[in-house]
C-alpha positions as CSV (number, residue, x, y, z in Angstrom):
1,M,16.7,32.5,1.8
2,I,19.6,31.7,-0.5
3,N,21.8,31.3,2.5
4,L,19.9,28.4,3.9
5,T,19.5,26.5,0.4
6,S,23.0,26.8,-0.6
7,K,24.1,25.1,2.4
8,L,22.0,21.8,1.6
9,K,24.3,19.0,0.8
10,L,21.8,16.1,0.4
11,Y,18.5,17.6,-0.8
12,D,18.3,19.2,-4.2
13,I,16.1,22.0,-5.0
14,S,16.6,22.3,-8.8
15,N,13.5,22.6,-10.8
16,T,11.3,23.3,-7.7
17,I,9.1,25.7,-6.7
18,L,11.2,26.4,-3.9
19,E,14.3,27.1,-6.0
20,R,12.0,29.8,-7.8
21,F,11.2,31.4,-4.5
22,V,14.8,31.5,-3.6
23,R,15.4,33.4,-7.0
24,L,12.6,35.8,-6.0
25,S,14.1,36.7,-2.6
26,Q,17.3,37.6,-4.6
27,N,15.1,39.8,-6.8
28,D,15.9,37.6,-9.9
29,P,14.0,39.4,-12.8
30,S,13.8,36.2,-14.6
31,V,11.2,34.8,-12.2
32,N,7.9,35.6,-12.7
33,L,6.1,36.4,-9.4
34,N,2.6,35.8,-10.5
35,N,3.4,32.4,-12.1
36,T,5.3,31.2,-9.1
37,L,2.8,32.4,-6.5
38,G,0.1,30.7,-8.9
39,D,1.9,27.3,-9.0
40,L,2.4,27.3,-5.2
41,L,-1.5,27.9,-4.8
42,D,-2.4,25.4,-7.4
43,F,-0.2,22.8,-5.7
44,A,-2.0,23.6,-2.4
45,N,-5.6,23.1,-3.9
46,T,-4.7,20.1,-5.6
47,H,-3.5,18.7,-2.5
48,A,-6.4,19.7,-0.7
49,V,-4.5,21.9,1.8
50,Q,-6.4,23.4,4.8
51,G,-3.8,25.7,6.4
52,N,-0.1,27.0,5.6
53,C,0.5,25.9,2.0
54,W,4.1,26.9,2.4
55,H,4.6,24.3,5.2
56,Y,2.8,21.9,3.3
57,Y,4.9,22.4,0.4
58,I,8.0,22.0,2.1
59,A,6.9,18.9,4.1
60,Y,6.1,17.5,0.5
61,F,9.5,18.5,-0.7
62,I,11.3,16.5,2.4
63,A,9.0,13.7,1.8
64,S,9.9,13.3,-2.2
65,D,13.5,14.0,-2.4
66,V,15.3,10.7,-3.0
67,N,18.9,10.9,-1.6
68,A,21.4,8.8,0.1
69,F,19.8,9.9,3.9
70,S,16.3,9.5,2.9
71,L,16.8,5.9,1.3
72,A,18.9,4.7,4.0
73,Y,16.2,5.4,6.5
74,E,13.4,3.8,4.1
75,R,15.6,0.7,4.2
76,R,15.9,1.2,7.7
77,D,19.8,0.9,7.6
78,T,22.0,1.9,10.5
79,I,23.2,5.6,10.0
80,D,26.3,6.6,11.4
81,G,29.2,8.9,10.9
82,T,29.5,11.7,8.0
83,L,26.0,11.0,6.6
84,K,24.5,11.3,10.1
85,Q,26.1,14.7,10.6
86,I,25.5,16.1,7.0
87,A,21.7,15.1,7.5
88,Y,21.6,16.8,10.9
89,D,22.9,19.9,9.2
90,D,20.7,19.8,6.2
91,C,17.7,19.6,8.8
92,R,18.8,22.5,10.6
93,N,18.6,24.4,7.3
94,L,15.4,22.6,6.2
95,M,13.8,23.6,9.6
96,E,14.6,27.4,9.0
97,I,13.2,27.3,5.4
98,F,10.0,25.4,6.7
99,N,9.6,28.3,9.0
100,Y,10.7,31.1,6.6
101,N,8.4,34.0,6.5
102,L,7.6,34.6,3.1
103,S,6.4,38.2,3.8
104,Y,10.4,38.9,3.8
105,I,10.0,38.7,0.1
106,K,8.9,42.2,-0.4
107,P,6.6,41.3,-3.5
108,I,4.6,38.7,-1.6
109,A,4.0,40.5,1.4
110,D,0.5,41.3,0.5
111,T,-0.6,37.9,-0.2
112,D,1.3,36.1,2.6
113,I,-1.9,36.0,4.7
114,Y,-3.5,33.9,1.9
115,L,-0.6,31.8,1.8
116,A,-0.5,31.0,5.5
117,K,-4.4,30.5,5.9
118,F,-5.2,28.5,2.5
119,K,-8.2,26.7,2.2
120,S,-8.5,24.1,-0.7
121,T,-11.7,24.1,-3.0
122,L,-11.3,20.0,-2.6
123,T,-12.7,18.3,0.1
124,Q,-11.1,15.2,-0.7
125,S,-7.8,15.0,-2.8
126,A,-7.2,12.4,-5.6
127,K,-3.7,12.0,-4.3
128,P,-3.3,9.0,-2.1
129,Y,-0.6,10.4,-0.2
130,A,-2.3,13.9,0.7
131,N,-3.6,13.2,4.2
132,L,0.3,11.5,4.9
133,I,1.6,14.7,3.8
134,A,-0.7,16.8,6.0
135,E,-0.1,15.0,9.1
136,F,3.6,15.1,8.5
137,C,3.3,18.7,8.1
138,K,1.5,19.3,11.5
139,N,4.3,16.9,13.2
140,L,6.8,19.4,11.5
141,E,5.1,22.4,12.9
142,K,5.3,21.0,16.5
143,C,9.2,20.5,16.3
144,N,11.3,23.2,18.4
145,S,14.9,22.0,17.7
146,T,16.9,20.7,14.9
147,Q,17.0,17.1,16.7
148,S,13.3,17.0,16.9
149,F,12.8,18.2,13.4
150,L,15.3,15.3,12.2
151,D,13.5,12.7,14.2
152,C,10.2,13.6,12.8
153,V,11.8,13.5,9.2
154,T,13.5,10.2,9.8
155,D,10.4,8.5,11.5
156,F,8.5,9.6,8.2
157,Y,10.9,7.8,6.2
158,R,11.0,4.7,8.0
159,V,7.2,4.3,8.0
160,Y,6.4,5.6,4.5
161,G,9.5,5.7,2.5
162,V,10.3,8.5,0.3
163,G,9.7,9.7,-3.4
164,E,7.1,8.9,-5.8
165,L,7.8,5.0,-5.3
166,G,6.9,5.3,-1.7
167,L,4.0,8.0,-1.6
168,N,1.8,6.7,-4.5
169,K,-0.2,3.2,-4.4
170,A,0.1,2.2,-8.2
171,F,2.1,3.1,-11.2
172,R,2.2,2.5,-14.8
173,V,5.0,1.9,-17.3
174,V,6.1,4.3,-20.2
175,A,9.0,4.1,-22.5
176,K,11.6,6.8,-21.5
177,D,12.0,7.9,-25.0
178,S,8.0,8.9,-25.0
179,L,8.6,11.3,-22.2
180,P,8.8,15.0,-22.9
181,Q,11.4,15.6,-20.3
182,K,13.7,12.7,-19.7
183,K,16.0,12.3,-16.7
184,I,19.4,11.2,-17.3
185,T,19.5,7.9,-16.5
186,H,20.6,4.5,-17.8
187,H,16.9,3.3,-17.7
188,T,14.9,2.5,-20.7
189,S,11.7,3.0,-18.8
190,Q,10.0,5.1,-16.1
191,L,7.1,4.5,-13.7
192,L,4.6,7.2,-13.6
193,P,2.3,7.5,-10.6
194,I,-1.5,6.6,-11.0
195,T,-3.4,9.3,-9.1
196,S,-7.0,8.5,-9.9
197,M,-8.1,5.1,-8.5
198,D,-11.0,3.3,-7.2
199,N,-11.1,3.2,-3.4
200,K,-12.8,-0.2,-3.0
201,R,-11.5,-2.2,-0.5
202,L,-11.8,-6.1,-0.3
203,S,-15.0,-5.9,2.0
204,D,-16.6,-3.8,-0.8
205,L,-16.3,-6.9,-3.1
206,V,-19.4,-9.3,-2.5
207,G,-19.0,-13.0,-2.8
208,Y,-16.1,-15.1,-3.9
209,E,-15.0,-15.4,-0.2
210,L,-12.6,-18.4,-0.7
211,Q,-10.8,-17.1,-3.9
212,K,-10.3,-13.7,-1.9
213,Q,-9.1,-15.7,0.9
214,K,-6.4,-17.3,-1.1
215,V,-5.3,-14.4,-2.5
216,V,-5.3,-12.5,0.5
217,Q,-3.3,-15.4,2.4
218,N,-0.5,-15.3,-0.5
219,T,-0.2,-11.4,-0.4
220,E,0.0,-11.3,3.5
221,A,2.8,-13.9,3.6
222,F,4.4,-11.8,0.8
223,L,4.3,-8.6,2.7
224,A,5.6,-10.6,5.8
225,G,8.8,-11.6,3.9
226,K,7.8,-15.1,3.8
227,K,7.6,-17.2,0.7
228,A,4.8,-16.3,-1.6
229,N,3.8,-17.4,-5.2
230,N,3.2,-15.6,-8.5
231,A,-0.5,-15.7,-8.9
232,L,-3.0,-16.3,-11.8
233,L,-6.5,-15.3,-11.3
234,Y,-8.6,-16.9,-14.0
235,G,-12.4,-17.5,-14.9
236,D,-15.2,-15.8,-16.6
237,M,-15.7,-12.2,-17.4
238,G,-16.8,-9.8,-14.8
239,T,-16.4,-12.1,-11.8
240,G,-14.1,-9.8,-9.7
241,K,-10.5,-11.0,-10.8
242,S,-9.1,-7.6,-11.6
243,S,-11.2,-5.8,-8.9
244,T,-9.6,-8.2,-6.2
245,I,-6.1,-7.1,-7.2
246,K,-7.4,-3.3,-7.2
247,A,-8.8,-3.9,-3.7
248,L,-5.5,-5.3,-2.4
249,I,-3.7,-1.9,-3.4
250,N,-6.1,0.0,-1.0
251,E,-6.1,-2.7,1.6
252,Y,-2.1,-2.9,2.1
253,Y,-0.8,0.4,1.1
254,D,0.0,1.2,4.4
255,K,1.6,-2.1,4.8
256,G,4.2,-1.3,2.0
257,L,2.3,-2.7,-1.2
258,R,2.6,-1.2,-4.3
259,V,1.4,-2.2,-7.6
260,I,3.0,-1.8,-11.1
261,E,0.7,-2.1,-14.0
262,I,2.3,-3.8,-17.2
263,Y,0.8,-4.5,-20.4
264,K,1.9,-7.2,-23.1
265,H,3.7,-5.1,-25.2
266,Q,6.0,-3.9,-22.1
267,F,7.5,-7.3,-21.1
268,M,10.8,-6.0,-22.6
269,F,11.0,-3.4,-19.7
270,I,10.4,-5.7,-16.9
271,S,14.0,-6.4,-16.2
272,D,14.6,-2.6,-16.1
273,I,11.8,-2.1,-14.0
274,I,13.0,-4.6,-11.4
275,S,16.4,-2.9,-11.6
276,Q,14.5,0.3,-10.5
277,I,12.3,-1.2,-7.6
278,S,14.9,-4.1,-6.3
279,S,16.5,-1.9,-3.5
280,R,13.3,0.0,-2.4
281,N,11.9,-1.2,1.1
282,Y,8.4,-1.9,-0.5
283,K,6.7,-5.0,-2.0
284,Y,5.9,-4.6,-5.4
285,I,3.3,-6.8,-7.5
286,L,3.7,-6.7,-11.3
287,Y,-0.1,-6.8,-12.3
288,L,-0.7,-7.9,-15.8
289,D,-4.5,-7.6,-16.7
290,D,-6.7,-9.6,-19.1
291,L,-3.4,-11.6,-20.0
292,S,-3.7,-14.0,-23.0
293,F,-1.7,-14.8,-26.0
294,D,-2.7,-16.0,-29.7
295,D,-1.0,-18.6,-31.7
296,F,1.1,-16.2,-33.6
297,E,2.3,-14.3,-30.5
298,V,5.8,-15.4,-29.1
299,E,5.9,-12.9,-26.2
300,Y,4.9,-15.7,-24.0
301,K,8.3,-17.4,-24.3
302,Y,10.1,-14.5,-23.1
303,F,7.5,-14.0,-20.3
304,K,8.1,-17.5,-19.2
305,A,11.7,-16.7,-18.6
306,I,11.0,-13.7,-16.7
307,I,8.7,-15.5,-14.3
308,D,10.8,-18.4,-13.7
309,G,13.9,-20.0,-15.8
310,G,15.9,-17.1,-16.8
311,L,19.4,-16.5,-15.5
312,E,18.4,-13.5,-13.6
313,V,16.7,-14.1,-10.1
314,K,13.5,-12.2,-9.5
315,P,13.9,-10.0,-6.2
316,D,12.2,-10.8,-3.2
317,N,10.3,-7.8,-3.2
318,V,8.6,-8.6,-6.4
319,L,5.6,-10.8,-7.4
320,I,3.6,-11.1,-10.6
321,Y,-0.3,-11.3,-10.3
322,A,-2.2,-11.8,-13.7
323,T,-5.8,-12.0,-14.7
324,S,-7.0,-13.9,-17.7
325,N,-10.2,-15.2,-19.1
326,R,-8.2,-18.3,-20.1
327,R,-7.3,-21.1,-17.9
328,H,-4.1,-21.8,-20.0
329,I,-3.4,-18.0,-21.0
330,I,-2.4,-19.2,-24.5
331,K,-4.8,-20.0,-26.8
332,E,-5.2,-23.9,-27.6
333,N,-6.4,-25.8,-30.6
334,Y,-8.0,-29.3,-30.9
335,S,-4.9,-30.3,-32.9
336,D,-2.6,-29.5,-29.9
337,G,-3.8,-32.7,-28.6
338,N,-3.0,-34.9,-31.4
339,D,0.5,-36.3,-31.7
340,R,0.3,-35.8,-35.6
341,S,-1.8,-33.2,-37.3
342,A,-2.7,-32.0,-40.6
343,D,0.1,-29.6,-40.8
344,D,2.4,-32.5,-40.4
345,E,4.2,-31.0,-37.4
346,L,5.8,-33.9,-35.4
347,H,5.3,-34.3,-31.8
348,K,2.1,-31.9,-31.1
349,S,2.3,-32.9,-27.5
350,D,5.5,-31.1,-27.2
351,T,3.8,-27.9,-28.4
352,K,1.0,-28.6,-25.9
353,N,3.5,-28.9,-23.1
354,E,5.3,-25.8,-24.1
355,K,2.1,-23.8,-24.0
356,L,1.0,-25.4,-20.7
357,S,4.4,-24.5,-19.0
358,L,3.7,-21.0,-19.0
359,V,0.7,-21.4,-16.4
360,A,2.8,-23.8,-14.5
361,R,4.9,-21.0,-13.6
362,F,2.4,-19.7,-11.6
363,G,2.5,-21.3,-8.2
364,L,-1.3,-20.0,-7.2
365,S,-4.0,-20.3,-9.4
366,V,-7.5,-19.2,-8.4
367,Y,-10.6,-20.0,-10.5
368,Y,-13.3,-17.3,-10.7
369,P,-16.4,-18.9,-12.0
370,S,-19.7,-17.3,-13.0
371,P,-22.2,-17.2,-10.1
372,D,-25.2,-19.4,-10.4
373,Q,-28.5,-17.9,-10.2
374,Q,-29.0,-17.9,-6.4
375,Q,-25.5,-16.5,-6.0
376,F,-26.0,-13.9,-8.5
377,L,-29.3,-12.8,-6.6
378,N,-27.4,-12.8,-3.8
379,I,-24.9,-10.5,-4.9
380,V,-27.8,-8.1,-6.1
381,H,-29.4,-8.3,-2.7
382,E,-26.1,-7.1,-1.0
383,L,-25.3,-4.4,-3.5
384,A,-29.0,-2.9,-3.4
385,K,-29.0,-3.1,0.6
386,R,-25.6,-1.0,0.7
387,A,-27.4,1.3,-2.0
388,G,-30.3,1.9,0.3
389,I,-32.7,0.4,-2.4
390,T,-35.7,-0.9,-0.6
391,T,-37.5,-2.5,-3.7
392,D,-39.7,-5.6,-2.9
393,V,-37.2,-8.7,-3.1
394,E,-39.4,-10.7,-5.4
395,Q,-39.9,-7.6,-7.7
396,L,-36.0,-7.1,-7.5
397,D,-35.2,-10.7,-8.1
398,K,-37.4,-10.6,-11.3
399,Q,-35.8,-7.3,-12.8
400,A,-32.3,-8.4,-11.9
401,L,-32.7,-11.8,-14.0
402,T,-34.4,-10.0,-16.8
403,W,-31.5,-7.6,-16.9
404,A,-29.0,-10.6,-16.8
405,M,-30.9,-12.2,-19.6
406,R,-30.8,-9.2,-21.8
407,N,-27.3,-8.5,-21.3
408,G,-26.1,-12.2,-21.8
409,A,-24.4,-13.2,-18.5
410,K,-24.8,-13.4,-14.9
411,S,-21.8,-11.9,-13.0
412,G,-20.7,-9.5,-10.1
413,R,-20.2,-6.9,-12.8
414,M,-23.7,-7.3,-14.4
415,A,-25.3,-7.2,-10.9
416,E,-23.4,-3.8,-10.1
417,Q,-24.5,-2.3,-13.4
418,F,-28.0,-3.5,-12.6
419,V,-28.1,-1.9,-9.1
420,N,-26.6,1.2,-10.5
421,T,-29.6,1.6,-12.8
422,L,-31.9,1.5,-10.0
423,L,-30.2,4.6,-8.6
424,H,-30.8,6.8,-11.7
């Protein structure tokens, strides 16, 4: 196998399971056979593989390797000349690696049948791209020439992209210094995939149809390359603000939407994050959940410049969506409305305008109010129906209102929690 991998010019096998198999084929005594096989089987199990786990792994390797060729096809650039010929040669070798018979590696011969007919214990993988890779793997298995293999690979890159940013739905931000293994890069932060996510779609969210419609229209314009606004979803607790944004991830993942969750203390990384994603062929929402600032917090001043007002232009593939229980995000005092106050600050109205200017940076503001009693009961009825609960409506209403009174609020979250108790 070394003769195949050593010819790869674009694809990097270093620090991969593939590299360890290559070394096994060379009888390298430093590679532990059991650990290598165990890692491959563990990979296959967590990806819910049903079939040839070697084929699946190589398909995943191809889909994950970020290089000049894969990035160019993700961006749908025109590929000609030297890069095209190198990619053709690499795909010829990758096709041979994909079809390589692991029984040629003598220590593996006895277990080869298990690798070729693997059955995962998982019926559904937590990884959002597992089914995509499985379908990609099947398409590669049908290829009977280098050209058909190359076409299959480029088709995948065009539709789904490449690497973690292409395959995953959502990401969180970590400081690079906090990672045990740091890549050699000038970036100060790194995006890590969020693999365990709620699978709810917009249709699963009951009520607030007008609010959802406004957010959807803005998001669809963004995905279509049209002008779209940064959005602030504000209102009472438990009304579905965060759930709406989370549902967008599942709704538009296959249209190229990706979401990056950022916390207040990570604002310093936003410019660095934008530099990492600005050239990728996806649409990114920077998601700021439960955003608010107290009087003593000055981060909002930097945040204003990030949204709109700084010298650096936000790229067209980035929007900011925030949720908040506060209409104006920043805590306000009665004294803010007086031009003079007890603390002897002149022009208090200027202070108020400075605070209000933050929310003005959001071109779209969507209000999520608490439901009235009938709206609350309508949500309960729909959720109960979906859960298969057949309790008498009058009795159901009485129990739901009692539950809301005891828990202090009527909201979509309270309705869902109430219905969950009926399923115990």
